[in-house]
C-alpha positions in Angstrom: -34.2 3.7 -7.0 -35.1 0.9 -9.3 -32.8 -2.0 -9.9 -32.3 -0.9 -13.5 -31.1 2.5 -12.5 -28.8 1.0 -9.9 -27.3 -1.2 -12.6 -27.0 1.7 -15.0 -25.1 3.7 -12.4 -22.8 0.7 -11.7 -22.1 0.0 -15.3 -21.5 3.6 -16.3 -19.5 4.7 -13.3 -16.5 6.7 -14.3 -14.2 4.3 -12.4 -13.8 0.6 -12.7 -15.7 -1.3 -10.0 -15.3 -5.0 -9.2 -16.6 -7.4 -6.6 -14.3 -10.3 -5.7 -14.6 -13.4 -3.6 -11.3 -14.8 -2.5 -9.7 -12.8 -5.3 -12.0 -14.3 -8.0 -13.9 -11.7 -10.0 -17.6 -12.2 -9.4 -18.9 -9.0 -10.9 -17.4 -6.0 -12.6 -18.7 -3.0 -14.5 -18.1 -2.1 -18.1 -15.6 0.6 -17.2 -13.4 -1.9 -15.3 -13.4 -4.4 -18.2 -12.6 -1.6 -20.7 -9.8 -0.2 -18.5 -8.0 -3.6 -18.7 -9.0 -4.3 -22.3 -11.4 -7.2 -21.8 -15.0 -7.9 -22.4 -16.8 -8.3 -19.1 -17.7 -11.9 -19.8 -14.0 -12.8 -20.1 -13.3 -11.6 -16.5 -16.2 -13.1 -14.6 -15.1 -16.1 -12.4 -11.4 -15.5 -13.3 -8.7 -15.0 -10.7 -7.3 -11.5 -10.3 -4.0 -13.1 -11.0 -4.6 -12.7 -14.8 -4.2 -8.9 -14.3 -0.7 -9.1 -12.9 2.6 -9.8 -14.6 3.8 -12.4 -12.2 2.5 -14.6 -9.4 5.0 -13.0 -7.1 3.6 -9.5 -7.8 0.1 -10.8 -7.3 1.0 -12.3 -3.9 3.0 -9.2 -2.8 0.0 -6.9 -3.5 -2.2 -9.1 -1.4 0.3 -9.2 1.4 0.7 -5.3 1.5 -3.1 -4.7 1.7 -4.2 -7.5 4.0 -3.3 -5.9 7.3 -5.0 -2.5 6.6 -8.1 -4.4 5.4 -8.2 -6.4 8.6 -7.7 -3.4 10.8 -9.7 -0.7 9.0 -11.7 -2.5 6.4 -10.3 -0.3 3.6 -7.0 0.0 1.7 -5.8 2.2 -1.1 -2.7 2.8 -3.1 -1.5 3.9 -6.5 0.0 1.3 -8.8 1.0 0.4 -12.3 -1.2 -2.2 -13.9 -1.2 -3.7 -17.4 -3.9 -4.0 -19.9 -4.6 -7.1 -21.8 -2.3 -6.0 -24.6 0.6 -5.4 -22.2 0.5 -1.6 -22.1 0.9 -0.3 -18.6 -1.1 2.5 -17.0 -0.9 4.2 -13.6 -4.1 3.9 -11.5 -5.5 4.6 -8.1 -6.7 1.5 -6.4 -9.2 1.3 -3.5 -10.4 -1.8 -1.6 -13.3 -2.2 0.9 -13.8 -5.5 2.5 -17.2 -6.7 3.5 -15.7 -9.3 5.8 -13.0 -7.8 8.0 -12.4 -11.0 9.9 -11.5 -12.6 6.5 -10.8 -9.6 4.3 -10.5 -11.4 1.0 -13.7 -13.4 1.4 -15.7 -10.6 -0.2 -14.2 -7.3 -1.4 -15.3 -4.4 -3.5 -12.5 -2.8 -5.4 -12.2 0.3 -7.6 -9.6 1.3 -10.2 -9.3 4.8 -11.5 -6.8 5.5 -14.3 -4.5 8.4 -13.3 -2.5 8.4 -16.5 -1.4 6.5 -19.5 2.0 8.1 -18.9 4.2 5.6 -17.1 7.9 5.4 -16.7 9.9 5.0 -19.9 11.5 1.9 -18.5 9.6 -0.7 -16.5 10.0 -0.6 -12.7 11.4 -3.7 -11.0 9.2 -5.3 -8.3 11.3 -3.7 -5.6 11.1 -0.2 -7.2 7.3 -0.6 -7.4 7.1 -1.4 -3.7 9.1 1.7 -2.9 7.2 4.0 -5.2 4.0 2.7 -3.7 5.2 3.6 -0.2 6.5 6.9 -1.4 3.1 7.7 -2.8 1.7 7.2 0.7 4.2 9.7 2.1 6.3 7.1 3.9 9.9 8.0 4.8 12.8 5.7 3.9 12.9 4.4 7.5 9.2 3.7 7.4 9.5 1.9 4.1 12.5 -0.1 5.4 10.3 -1.2 8.4 7.3 -2.0 6.2 9.3 -4.1 3.7 11.6 -5.6 6.3 14.7 -4.1 4.6 17.6 -1.9 5.7 17.1 1.9 5.4 20.3 1.9 3.3 18.7 -0.5 0.8 15.7 1.8 0.5 18.0 4.9 0.0 19.9 3.1 -2.7 16.8 2.2 -4.6 15.4 5.7 -4.2 18.6 7.2 -5.5 18.5 4.8 -8.5 14.9 5.8 -9.2 15.8 9.5 -9.1 18.7 9.0 -11.5 16.6 6.7 -13.7 13.9 9.3 -14.3 16.1 12.4 -14.1 14.3 14.0 -11.2 15.6 15.6 -8.0 13.3 14.3 -5.3 10.4 12.0 -4.4 7.8 14.6 -5.2 9.2 15.1 -8.7 9.4 11.3 -9.2 5.8 10.8 -8.3 4.7 13.7 -10.4 6.7 12.3 -13.4 5.1 8.9 -12.9 1.5 10.3 -12.8 2.0 12.5 -15.8 1.8 15.7 -13.8 4.0 18.7 -14.4 6.0 20.2 -11.5 
């Protein structure tokens, strides 16, 4: 395959692809830039921090994925991200580190939009953490252990989420958030 064909495949991939070094964007395809509402040139050599609402959220996402990247070299989840204009979207995120001993040194990431349909009201950071773990099939006890919280706290937040979105269980909640019909 020629270099030109490889670059064409990279640029026109149906998912956003980005190469980072220590969470700095070093290369990204056109799809990634468009997904977030930027021109590619505006993203190169910028911190991934610019794609998150708060520094706390940016750090929390790093902390959640670091251990799996060290252990397995890969990590994935589903999350709500925001475009440049502030509109949220639900996406599937995948990371593959090229340096397992120092996972953030060089990482290839992909972002695939699941839906433009997101919750009518914005999730709190704690609700996002819990929805993320629910999307991985974790139980309340598992989530409590992962987040270093009590199982009762997790149950309270889950109950609040079900009421907030008018659904009966975690499966309906996740279906609602991804725009799927149940």
